[in-house]
KELO-97849 format. One record per residue (C-alpha): x, y, z; residue in three letters. Coordinates in Angstrom, 1 decimal, padded with zeros to 4 digits, m for minus. Example, Ala and Ser with C-alpha at 12.3 -4.5 7.8 and 13.67 -1.06 7.14 Angstrom:
BEGIN
<node east="012.3" north="m004.5" up="007.8" r="ala"/>
<node east="013.7" north="m001.1" up="007.1" r="ser"/>
This chain:
BEGIN
<node east="m008.8" north="m030.6" up="020.9" r="met"/>
<node east="m008.2" north="m030.6" up="024.7" r="ile"/>
<node east="m008.8" north="m026.8" up="024.9" r="gln"/>
<node east="m012.1" north="m027.2" up="022.9" r="asn"/>
<node east="m013.2" north="m030.1" up="025.2" r="ser"/>
<node east="m012.5" north="m028.1" up="028.4" r="val"/>
<node east="m014.3" north="m025.1" up="026.9" r="tyr"/>
<node east="m017.4" north="m027.2" up="026.2" r="val"/>
<node east="m017.2" north="m028.8" up="029.7" r="ile"/>
<node east="m017.0" north="m025.4" up="031.4" r="leu"/>
<node east="m020.0" north="m024.0" up="029.4" r="ile"/>
<node east="m022.1" north="m027.1" up="030.2" r="leu"/>
<node east="m021.2" north="m026.9" up="033.9" r="leu"/>
<node east="m022.2" north="m023.2" up="034.0" r="ser"/>
<node east="m025.7" north="m024.1" up="032.6" r="thr"/>
<node east="m026.2" north="m027.3" up="034.5" r="lys"/>
<node east="m029.8" north="m027.6" up="035.8" r="gly"/>
<node east="m030.8" north="m024.3" up="034.0" r="lys"/>
<node east="m033.3" north="m023.9" up="031.1" r="lys"/>
<node east="m031.1" north="m021.8" up="028.9" r="val"/>
<node east="m030.9" north="m021.6" up="025.0" r="lys"/>
<node east="m027.7" north="m022.7" up="023.5" r="arg"/>
<node east="m026.2" north="m021.7" up="020.1" r="ile"/>
<node east="m023.2" north="m023.6" up="018.7" r="leu"/>
<node east="m020.9" north="m021.6" up="016.3" r="leu"/>
<node east="m018.5" north="m023.7" up="014.2" r="leu"/>
<node east="m015.5" north="m022.8" up="012.0" r="tyr"/>
<node east="m012.3" north="m024.7" up="011.1" r="ile"/>
<node east="m009.6" north="m022.0" up="010.6" r="ser"/>
<node east="m008.0" north="m020.1" up="013.5" r="asn"/>
<node east="m006.7" north="m016.6" up="013.0" r="asn"/>
<node east="m008.9" north="m016.3" up="009.9" r="ser"/>
<node east="m011.8" north="m014.2" up="008.7" r="gly"/>
<node east="m014.1" north="m017.1" up="009.2" r="his"/>
<node east="m013.0" north="m017.2" up="013.0" r="his"/>
<node east="m013.5" north="m013.4" up="013.2" r="arg"/>
<node east="m017.0" north="m013.8" up="011.7" r="ala"/>
<node east="m017.9" north="m016.4" up="014.3" r="ala"/>
<node east="m016.6" north="m014.2" up="017.1" r="lys"/>
<node east="m018.5" north="m011.1" up="015.7" r="ala"/>
<node east="m021.8" north="m013.1" up="015.8" r="val"/>
<node east="m020.9" north="m014.3" up="019.4" r="glu"/>
<node east="m020.2" north="m010.7" up="020.5" r="ala"/>
<node east="m023.6" north="m009.6" up="019.2" r="ala"/>
<node east="m025.5" north="m012.5" up="020.7" r="leu"/>
<node east="m023.8" north="m011.8" up="024.1" r="thr"/>
<node east="m025.0" north="m008.2" up="023.9" r="ile"/>
<node east="m028.5" north="m008.9" up="022.8" r="leu"/>
<node east="m029.1" north="m012.0" up="025.0" r="ser"/>
<node east="m026.6" north="m012.4" up="027.8" r="pro"/>
<node east="m028.5" north="m015.4" up="029.2" r="glu"/>
<node east="m028.1" north="m017.4" up="025.9" r="thr"/>
<node east="m025.1" north="m019.7" up="026.0" r="lys"/>
<node east="m022.9" north="m019.4" up="022.9" r="val"/>
<node east="m020.2" north="m021.9" up="022.2" r="met"/>
<node east="m017.6" north="m020.9" up="019.5" r="asn"/>
<node east="m015.6" north="m024.0" up="018.4" r="ile"/>
<node east="m013.1" north="m025.0" up="015.9" r="asn"/>
<node east="m015.0" north="m028.0" up="014.5" r="cys"/>
<node east="m012.0" north="m029.9" up="013.1" r="leu"/>
<node east="m009.8" north="m029.2" up="016.1" r="asn"/>
<node east="m012.6" north="m030.9" up="018.2" r="tyr"/>
<node east="m013.4" north="m033.8" up="015.9" r="thr"/>
<node east="m010.1" north="m034.5" up="014.2" r="asn"/>
<node east="m007.2" north="m032.1" up="015.1" r="pro"/>
<node east="m004.7" north="m034.0" up="012.9" r="val"/>
<node east="m006.9" north="m033.7" up="009.9" r="met"/>
<node east="m007.6" north="m030.0" up="010.7" r="gly"/>
<node east="m003.9" north="m029.3" up="010.8" r="lys"/>
<node east="m003.3" north="m031.1" up="007.5" r="val"/>
<node east="m006.2" north="m029.3" up="005.7" r="ile"/>
<node east="m005.1" north="m025.8" up="006.9" r="asn"/>
<node east="m001.4" north="m026.4" up="006.2" r="thr"/>
<node east="m002.2" north="m027.7" up="002.7" r="thr"/>
<node east="m004.5" north="m024.8" up="001.9" r="tyr"/>
<node east="m002.0" north="m022.3" up="003.1" r="asn"/>
<node east="000.9" north="m023.8" up="001.1" r="asn"/>
<node east="m001.3" north="m023.9" up="m002.0" r="val"/>
<node east="m002.3" north="m020.4" up="m001.9" r="ile"/>
<node east="001.4" north="m019.2" up="m001.2" r="lys"/>
<node east="003.2" north="m021.5" up="m003.5" r="leu"/>
<node east="000.7" north="m022.6" up="m006.3" r="lys"/>
<node east="m002.2" north="m020.1" up="m006.4" r="pro"/>
<node east="m003.0" north="m021.4" up="m009.9" r="glu"/>
<node east="m003.9" north="m024.8" up="m008.4" r="val"/>
<node east="m006.4" north="m023.1" up="m006.0" r="trp"/>
<node east="m007.8" north="m021.2" up="m009.0" r="glu"/>
<node east="m008.5" north="m024.6" up="m010.7" r="tyr"/>
<node east="m010.0" north="m026.2" up="m007.5" r="leu"/>
<node east="m012.1" north="m023.3" up="m006.4" r="tyr"/>
<node east="m015.8" north="m023.6" up="m007.3" r="asp"/>
<node east="m015.0" north="m026.1" up="m010.0" r="asn"/>
<node east="m018.1" north="m028.4" up="m010.7" r="pro"/>
<node east="m015.8" north="m031.2" up="m012.0" r="lys"/>
<node east="m013.7" north="m031.1" up="m008.9" r="val"/>
<node east="m016.8" north="m030.9" up="m006.7" r="met"/>
<node east="m018.2" north="m034.0" up="m008.2" r="asn"/>
<node east="m015.0" north="m035.9" up="m007.8" r="arg"/>
<node east="m014.7" north="m034.7" up="m004.3" r="met"/>
<node east="m018.2" north="m035.7" up="m003.3" r="arg"/>
<node east="m017.4" north="m039.2" up="m002.1" r="lys"/>
<node east="m014.3" north="m038.0" up="m000.3" r="ile"/>
<node east="m016.3" north="m035.3" up="001.6" r="arg"/>
<node east="m018.9" north="m037.9" up="002.6" r="lys"/>
<node east="m016.2" north="m040.1" up="003.8" r="phe"/>
<node east="m014.5" north="m037.3" up="005.9" r="ile"/>
<node east="m017.9" north="m036.3" up="007.3" r="his"/>
<node east="m018.7" north="m040.0" up="008.3" r="lys"/>
<node east="m015.2" north="m040.4" up="009.8" r="phe"/>
<node east="m015.7" north="m037.3" up="011.9" r="asn"/>
<node east="m019.3" north="m038.0" up="012.8" r="ser"/>
<node east="m018.6" north="m040.0" up="016.0" r="lys"/>
<node east="m016.9" north="m036.9" up="017.6" r="lys"/>
<node east="m019.4" north="m034.6" up="016.2" r="leu"/>
<node east="m022.2" north="m036.7" up="017.6" r="lys"/>
<node east="m020.6" north="m036.4" up="021.1" r="lys"/>
<node east="m020.3" north="m032.6" up="020.7" r="leu"/>
<node east="m024.0" north="m032.4" up="019.6" r="ile"/>
<node east="m025.2" north="m034.7" up="022.4" r="asp"/>
<node east="m023.2" north="m032.9" up="025.0" r="asp"/>
<node east="m024.1" north="m029.4" up="024.0" r="val"/>
<node east="m027.7" north="m030.1" up="022.9" r="arg"/>
<node east="m027.8" north="m026.9" up="020.8" r="pro"/>
<node east="m031.0" north="m025.1" up="019.9" r="asp"/>
<node east="m029.2" north="m023.8" up="016.7" r="leu"/>
<node east="m026.0" north="m024.5" up="014.9" r="val"/>
<node east="m024.3" north="m021.8" up="012.7" r="ala"/>
<node east="m021.3" north="m022.2" up="010.6" r="cys"/>
<node east="m019.0" north="m019.5" up="009.1" r="ser"/>
<node east="m017.3" north="m021.9" up="006.8" r="gln"/>
<node east="m018.6" north="m024.4" up="004.3" r="ala"/>
<node east="m016.7" north="m027.4" up="005.6" r="phe"/>
<node east="m018.3" north="m027.6" up="009.0" r="pro"/>
<node east="m021.6" north="m026.6" up="007.4" r="cys"/>
<node east="m021.4" north="m029.6" up="005.2" r="gly"/>
<node east="m020.4" north="m031.8" up="008.2" r="met"/>
<node east="m023.5" north="m030.8" up="010.2" r="val"/>
<node east="m025.8" north="m031.0" up="007.1" r="ala"/>
<node east="m024.8" north="m034.6" up="006.5" r="asp"/>
<node east="m024.9" north="m035.3" up="010.2" r="phe"/>
<node east="m028.6" north="m034.0" up="010.3" r="lys"/>
<node east="m029.5" north="m036.3" up="007.5" r="lys"/>
<node east="m027.7" north="m039.4" up="009.0" r="thr"/>
<node east="m029.0" north="m039.0" up="012.5" r="tyr"/>
<node east="m032.4" north="m037.3" up="011.7" r="asn"/>
<node east="m031.3" north="m034.3" up="013.8" r="leu"/>
<node east="m034.0" north="m031.6" up="014.1" r="asp"/>
<node east="m031.9" north="m028.6" up="014.9" r="val"/>
<node east="m031.8" north="m025.4" up="012.7" r="pro"/>
<node east="m028.6" north="m025.1" up="010.7" r="leu"/>
<node east="m027.5" north="m021.6" up="009.5" r="val"/>
<node east="m024.7" north="m021.0" up="006.9" r="gly"/>
<node east="m023.0" north="m017.7" up="007.2" r="ile"/>
<node east="m021.0" north="m016.6" up="004.1" r="leu"/>
<node east="m017.9" north="m014.6" up="004.7" r="thr"/>
<node east="m017.1" north="m013.6" up="001.1" r="asp"/>
<node east="m019.1" north="m011.5" up="m001.3" r="phe"/>
<node east="m019.6" north="m014.3" up="m003.8" r="ser"/>
<node east="m020.8" north="m017.9" up="m002.8" r="pro"/>
<node east="m019.3" north="m021.1" up="m004.0" r="his"/>
<node east="m020.9" north="m024.5" up="m004.6" r="ser"/>
<node east="m019.4" north="m026.2" up="m001.5" r="tyr"/>
<node east="m022.1" north="m024.4" up="000.6" r="trp"/>
<node east="m024.9" north="m026.1" up="m001.1" r="leu"/>
<node east="m026.7" north="m028.7" up="001.1" r="tyr"/>
<node east="m030.4" north="m029.5" up="001.4" r="asp"/>
<node east="m030.3" north="m029.7" up="005.1" r="asn"/>
<node east="m029.1" north="m026.1" up="005.7" r="val"/>
<node east="m032.2" north="m024.2" up="007.0" r="asp"/>
<node east="m031.0" north="m020.7" up="006.2" r="ala"/>
<node east="m028.2" north="m018.8" up="004.5" r="tyr"/>
<node east="m026.9" north="m015.4" up="005.6" r="ile"/>
<node east="m025.6" north="m013.8" up="002.4" r="val"/>
<node east="m023.7" north="m010.6" up="002.0" r="pro"/>
<node east="m025.3" north="m009.0" up="m001.1" r="ser"/>
<node east="m028.2" north="m009.2" up="m003.6" r="ala"/>
<node east="m025.7" north="m010.7" up="m006.2" r="gln"/>
<node east="m024.7" north="m013.6" up="m003.9" r="ser"/>
<node east="m028.4" north="m014.3" up="m003.2" r="lys"/>
<node east="m029.1" north="m014.4" up="m006.9" r="gln"/>
<node east="m026.2" north="m016.8" up="m007.5" r="lys"/>
<node east="m027.7" north="m019.2" up="m004.8" r="phe"/>
<node east="m031.1" north="m018.9" up="m006.4" r="ile"/>
<node east="m029.5" north="m019.9" up="m009.7" r="glu"/>
<node east="m028.0" north="m022.9" up="m007.9" r="ser"/>
<node east="m031.3" north="m024.1" up="m006.8" r="gly"/>
<node east="m031.6" north="m022.7" up="m003.2" r="ile"/>
<node east="m035.0" north="m021.5" up="m002.3" r="lys"/>
<node east="m035.4" north="m017.8" up="m002.0" r="lys"/>
<node east="m037.1" north="m018.0" up="001.4" r="asn"/>
<node east="m033.9" north="m019.7" up="002.8" r="lys"/>
<node east="m031.7" north="m016.6" up="002.2" r="met"/>
<node east="m031.3" north="m013.5" up="004.2" r="phe"/>
<node east="m029.2" north="m010.5" up="003.0" r="thr"/>
<node east="m027.7" north="m009.4" up="006.4" r="tyr"/>
<node east="m024.1" north="m009.0" up="005.3" r="gly"/>
<node east="m020.8" north="m010.5" up="006.3" r="ile"/>
<node east="m020.8" north="m010.3" up="010.2" r="pro"/>
<node east="m018.7" north="m007.4" up="011.4" r="val"/>
<node east="m017.9" north="m007.2" up="015.1" r="asn"/>
<node east="m019.9" north="m004.4" up="017.0" r="pro"/>
<node east="m016.7" north="m002.8" up="017.9" r="glu"/>
<node east="m016.4" north="m001.5" up="014.2" r="phe"/>
<node east="m019.3" north="001.0" up="015.2" r="ser"/>
<node east="m017.1" north="002.4" up="017.9" r="thr"/>
<node east="m015.8" north="005.9" up="017.5" r="lys"/>
<node east="m012.1" north="006.3" up="018.6" r="tyr"/>
<node east="m010.2" north="009.5" up="019.4" r="ser"/>
<node east="m007.9" north="009.8" up="016.5" r="arg"/>
<node east="m005.5" north="012.2" up="018.4" r="leu"/>
<node east="m005.3" north="009.9" up="021.4" r="thr"/>
<node east="m004.7" north="006.7" up="019.3" r="val"/>
<node east="m002.0" north="008.5" up="017.1" r="leu"/>
<node east="m000.3" north="009.9" up="020.1" r="lys"/>
<node east="m000.2" north="006.3" up="021.7" r="asn"/>
<node east="001.3" north="005.0" up="018.5" r="leu"/>
<node east="003.8" north="007.8" up="018.4" r="lys"/>
<node east="002.5" north="008.9" up="015.0" r="leu"/>
<node east="001.8" north="012.4" up="013.6" r="glu"/>
<node east="m001.7" north="013.9" up="013.9" r="lys"/>
<node east="m001.6" north="016.2" up="010.8" r="asp"/>
<node east="m000.6" north="013.8" up="008.0" r="ile"/>
<node east="m002.5" north="010.9" up="006.3" r="pro"/>
<node east="m002.1" north="007.4" up="007.7" r="thr"/>
<node east="m001.9" north="004.3" up="005.4" r="ile"/>
<node east="m002.9" north="001.0" up="006.8" r="leu"/>
<node east="m001.3" north="m002.1" up="005.3" r="ile"/>
<node east="m002.6" north="m005.6" up="006.0" r="met"/>
<node east="m002.1" north="m009.0" up="004.6" r="gly"/>
<node east="m004.8" north="m011.0" up="006.3" r="gly"/>
<node east="m004.5" north="m013.0" up="009.5" r="gly"/>
<node east="m001.2" north="m014.5" up="008.1" r="gln"/>
<node east="000.4" north="m011.4" up="006.8" r="gly"/>
<node east="000.6" north="m012.5" up="003.1" r="leu"/>
<node east="001.2" north="m010.5" up="000.1" r="gly"/>
<node east="004.2" north="m008.4" up="m001.3" r="pro"/>
<node east="004.4" north="m006.2" up="001.8" r="ile"/>
<node east="008.2" north="m005.8" up="001.7" r="glu"/>
<node east="008.1" north="m004.7" up="m001.9" r="asp"/>
<node east="005.3" north="m002.4" up="m001.1" r="leu"/>
<node east="007.3" north="m000.7" up="001.7" r="met"/>
<node east="010.2" north="000.0" up="m000.7" r="phe"/>
<node east="007.7" north="001.4" up="m003.2" r="ala"/>
<node east="006.1" north="003.7" up="m000.6" r="leu"/>
<node east="009.6" north="005.0" up="000.3" r="asn"/>
<node east="009.8" north="006.6" up="m003.1" r="thr"/>
<node east="006.8" north="008.9" up="m002.6" r="ile"/>
<node east="007.6" north="012.5" up="m001.6" r="glu"/>
<node east="004.3" north="013.4" up="m000.1" r="leu"/>
<node east="003.9" north="013.4" up="003.7" r="pro"/>
<node east="002.2" north="010.3" up="005.2" r="phe"/>
<node east="002.8" north="007.6" up="007.8" r="gln"/>
<node east="002.3" north="003.9" up="007.8" r="val"/>
<node east="000.8" north="001.2" up="010.1" r="ile"/>
<node east="001.5" north="m002.4" up="009.1" r="val"/>
<node east="m000.4" north="m005.4" up="010.6" r="val"/>
<node east="001.7" north="m008.6" up="010.0" r="cys"/>
<node east="m000.8" north="m011.1" up="011.4" r="gly"/>
<node east="000.9" north="m014.3" up="012.5" r="thr"/>
<node east="003.8" north="m013.6" up="010.1" r="asn"/>
<node east="006.6" north="m013.2" up="012.7" r="lys"/>
<node east="009.3" north="m013.1" up="009.9" r="lys"/>
<node east="007.7" north="m010.1" up="008.3" r="leu"/>
<node east="007.3" north="m008.3" up="011.6" r="lys"/>
<node east="010.9" north="m008.9" up="012.5" r="lys"/>
<node east="012.0" north="m007.7" up="009.0" r="trp"/>
<node east="010.0" north="m004.5" up="009.3" r="leu"/>
<node east="011.2" north="m003.7" up="012.8" r="glu"/>
<node east="014.8" north="m004.2" up="011.7" r="lys"/>
<node east="014.4" north="m001.8" up="008.8" r="arg"/>
<node east="012.3" north="000.9" up="010.5" r="lys"/>
<node east="015.1" north="003.4" up="010.5" r="leu"/>
<node east="015.7" north="002.8" up="006.7" r="leu"/>
<node east="012.3" north="004.0" up="005.8" r="phe"/>
<node east="011.7" north="007.7" up="005.3" r="arg"/>
<node east="008.1" north="007.5" up="006.7" r="lys"/>
<node east="007.1" north="007.0" up="010.3" r="lys"/>
<node east="005.8" north="003.4" up="010.9" r="met"/>
<node east="004.0" north="001.5" up="013.5" r="ala"/>
<node east="004.3" north="m002.4" up="013.2" r="val"/>
<node east="001.8" north="m004.9" up="014.7" r="phe"/>
<node east="001.7" north="m008.7" up="014.7" r="gly"/>
<node east="m001.6" north="m010.3" up="015.1" r="tyr"/>
<node east="m003.9" north="m007.6" up="016.4" r="ser"/>
<node east="m007.3" north="m007.4" up="018.0" r="asn"/>
<node east="m007.3" north="m003.6" up="017.5" r="glu"/>
<node east="m008.2" north="m003.6" up="013.8" r="ile"/>
<node east="m011.3" north="m001.5" up="014.4" r="ala"/>
<node east="m009.3" north="001.2" up="016.1" r="met"/>
<node east="m006.5" north="001.1" up="013.4" r="leu"/>
<node east="m009.0" north="001.3" up="010.6" r="met"/>
<node east="m010.8" north="004.2" up="012.3" r="his"/>
<node east="m007.7" north="006.3" up="012.3" r="ile"/>
<node east="m006.5" north="005.4" up="008.8" r="ser"/>
<node east="m007.1" north="007.2" up="005.5" r="asp"/>
<node east="m006.4" north="004.4" up="003.1" r="ile"/>
<node east="m006.2" north="000.6" up="003.5" r="leu"/>
<node east="m003.8" north="m001.5" up="001.3" r="val"/>
<node east="m004.7" north="m005.1" up="001.6" r="thr"/>
<node east="m005.5" north="m008.6" up="000.2" r="lys"/>
<node east="m009.3" north="m008.6" up="m000.3" r="pro"/>
<node east="m010.4" north="m011.1" up="002.3" r="gly"/>
<node east="m014.2" north="m011.0" up="002.9" r="gly"/>
<node east="m013.9" north="m010.0" up="006.6" r="leu"/>
<node east="m011.1" north="m007.4" up="006.2" r="thr"/>
<node east="m012.9" north="m005.7" up="003.3" r="thr"/>
<node east="m016.3" north="m005.8" up="005.1" r="ala"/>
<node east="m014.7" north="m004.3" up="008.2" r="glu"/>
<node east="m013.1" north="m001.6" up="006.0" r="ala"/>
<node east="m016.4" north="m000.8" up="004.4" r="leu"/>
<node east="m018.1" north="m000.5" up="007.8" r="ala"/>
<node east="m015.5" north="002.2" up="008.6" r="lys"/>
<node east="m015.9" north="003.9" up="005.3" r="gly"/>
<node east="m012.2" north="003.2" up="004.6" r="leu"/>
<node east="m011.1" north="003.4" up="000.9" r="pro"/>
<node east="m009.3" north="000.2" up="m000.2" r="ile"/>
<node east="m006.4" north="m000.5" up="m002.5" r="ile"/>
<node east="m006.4" north="m004.2" up="m003.5" r="ile"/>
<node east="m003.0" north="m006.0" up="m003.9" r="val"/>
<node east="m002.3" north="m009.6" up="m004.8" r="asn"/>
<node east="m005.8" north="m011.2" up="m004.4" r="pro"/>
<node east="m005.6" north="m015.0" up="m004.4" r="ile"/>
<node east="m007.6" north="m016.7" up="m007.2" r="pro"/>
<node east="m011.1" north="m017.8" up="m006.1" r="gly"/>
<node east="m012.8" north="m016.0" up="m003.3" r="gln"/>
<node east="m010.5" north="m013.0" up="m003.2" r="glu"/>
<node east="m010.7" north="m012.5" up="m007.0" r="ala"/>
<node east="m014.5" north="m012.6" up="m006.6" r="lys"/>
<node east="m014.4" north="m010.1" up="m003.7" r="asn"/>
<node east="m012.2" north="m007.8" up="m005.9" r="thr"/>
<node east="m015.0" north="m007.9" up="m008.6" r="glu"/>
<node east="m017.6" north="m006.9" up="m006.1" r="phe"/>
<node east="m015.6" north="m004.1" up="m004.6" r="leu"/>
<node east="m014.5" north="m002.6" up="m008.0" r="leu"/>
<node east="m018.1" north="m002.8" up="m009.2" r="lys"/>
<node east="m019.2" north="m000.9" up="m006.1" r="ala"/>
<node east="m016.4" north="001.6" up="m006.8" r="lys"/>
<node east="m015.3" north="001.2" up="m003.1" r="ala"/>
<node east="m011.8" north="000.1" up="m004.1" r="ala"/>
<node east="m009.0" north="000.4" up="m006.6" r="glu"/>
<node east="m006.8" north="m002.6" up="m007.7" r="lys"/>
<node east="m003.1" north="m002.4" up="m008.0" r="ala"/>
<node east="m001.2" north="m004.4" up="m010.7" r="lys"/>
<node east="001.8" north="m004.7" up="m008.4" r="asn"/>
<node east="003.6" north="m002.9" up="m005.5" r="ser"/>
<node east="004.8" north="000.0" up="m007.5" r="leu"/>
<node east="001.3" north="000.5" up="m009.0" r="asp"/>
<node east="m000.1" north="000.4" up="m005.5" r="ala"/>
<node east="002.3" north="003.2" up="m004.4" r="ala"/>
<node east="001.2" north="005.3" up="m007.5" r="met"/>
<node east="m002.5" north="004.8" up="m006.6" r="leu"/>
<node east="m001.8" north="006.0" up="m003.0" r="ile"/>
<node east="000.0" north="009.0" up="m004.3" r="glu"/>
<node east="m002.8" north="009.8" up="m006.7" r="asp"/>
<node east="m005.4" north="009.5" up="m004.0" r="leu"/>
<node east="m003.4" north="011.7" up="m001.5" r="leu"/>
<node east="m003.1" north="014.3" up="m004.3" r="lys"/>
<node east="m006.8" north="014.1" up="m005.1" r="asn"/>
<node east="m009.0" north="014.4" up="m001.9" r="pro"/>
<node east="m012.2" north="014.6" up="m004.0" r="val"/>
<node east="m011.3" north="011.2" up="m005.5" r="lys"/>
<node east="m010.5" north="009.8" up="m002.1" r="leu"/>
<node east="m013.8" north="011.1" up="m000.7" r="asn"/>
<node east="m015.7" north="009.3" up="m003.5" r="lys"/>
<node east="m014.2" north="006.1" up="m002.5" r="leu"/>
<node east="m015.2" north="006.7" up="001.1" r="lys"/>
<node east="m018.7" north="007.4" up="000.1" r="leu"/>
<node east="m018.9" north="004.3" up="m002.0" r="ala"/>
<node east="m017.5" north="002.3" up="000.9" r="ala"/>
<node east="m020.2" north="003.6" up="003.2" r="lys"/>
<node east="m022.9" north="003.0" up="000.7" r="lys"/>
<node east="m022.3" north="m000.8" up="000.6" r="cys"/>
<node east="m021.3" north="m001.1" up="004.3" r="ala"/>
<node east="m023.4" north="m003.2" up="006.7" r="met"/>
<node east="m021.9" north="m002.2" up="010.1" r="pro"/>
<node east="m024.9" north="m003.8" up="012.0" r="gln"/>
<node east="m024.6" north="m007.1" up="010.2" r="ser"/>
<node east="m023.7" north="m009.2" up="013.4" r="ala"/>
<node east="m026.6" north="m007.8" up="015.3" r="phe"/>
<node east="m029.0" north="m008.6" up="012.4" r="lys"/>
<node east="m027.7" north="m012.2" up="012.2" r="ile"/>
<node east="m027.9" north="m012.5" up="016.1" r="ala"/>
<node east="m031.5" north="m011.1" up="016.1" r="glu"/>
<node east="m032.4" north="m013.6" up="013.4" r="phe"/>
<node east="m030.9" north="m016.5" up="015.3" r="met"/>
<node east="m032.6" north="m015.5" up="018.6" r="leu"/>
<node east="m036.0" north="m015.2" up="016.8" r="lys"/>
<node east="m035.5" north="m018.9" up="015.5" r="ile"/>
<node east="m034.8" north="m020.4" up="018.9" r="ile"/>
<node east="m037.6" north="m018.5" up="020.8" r="lys"/>
């Protein structure tokens, strides 16, 4: 919370006495796709309108850091240890109705700190890349009669009911299907804008494949498989590495472990045991570059990771999707024919081998990925926001 408070103070001091527009971006999970989405929008806003002050804040860390830690820890433990529980909770109307009073209480409990943030920043627009802060601000608007535009930015390919609030002025949705689902839920058509999941402008950058591979001490003439497990390095990555070790075809591997230090240490210890060359990363800000030089991505289907891969025209093999949002993302990607789904680690290795043996099939996946990609999404969202506050 102290870091967020200092950040806000510094922004306010830099704009003191100046007539500048201010946009407040809110999320609640660090090192997540939601956070990356907020940063993508911030990057686009900074490019398009350097004079606009953008504050990108972890809402719960600011209003209630203890609650933020409890919520994120509980969520992470549930999806790791009891994914079937999350499957039951996700977008369940019965659970939603039971949780309504609890959500109202949490929003009211946090409203004092949120009011201080709103009063200090005096934003011309608030945008949220997660449903939780969007609901907090929507209820705050109603309670305090706040007349500030509120924009909800979806970061998965299928929406859920926790996004639904009357006081949200606009929703940024990733696809026609998600737009239709919101219409069926009672959201007015003129409130929705199909601009896509916000992908950082850097995903439009062209990198020198030869230079990057040389820097990573990898080969230039063989395929590169990129393995990811989201910001926390989840999924059966250890099993997958052993399965890949059985493939005779030439290829090399890049593994991004996210914040999973245990996985990174495990891979680095066993580098010499694997027959394939390997580059291992922890949490990385170089995903655009790594995707650009890769031929296949093996990953859990988080909304941001898959939107970024689509922007790069990178074929996806889906492993271990968590129930709920990742299962819905899987449905979207399979329907678009931009991905294949593996039953387990061994099946993922077999799919990789099949694609490496069939360049025509691999190219079809690439073309399908490019067809549903929205690489300019962050710019479109930024332009939309700037138009509102003019």
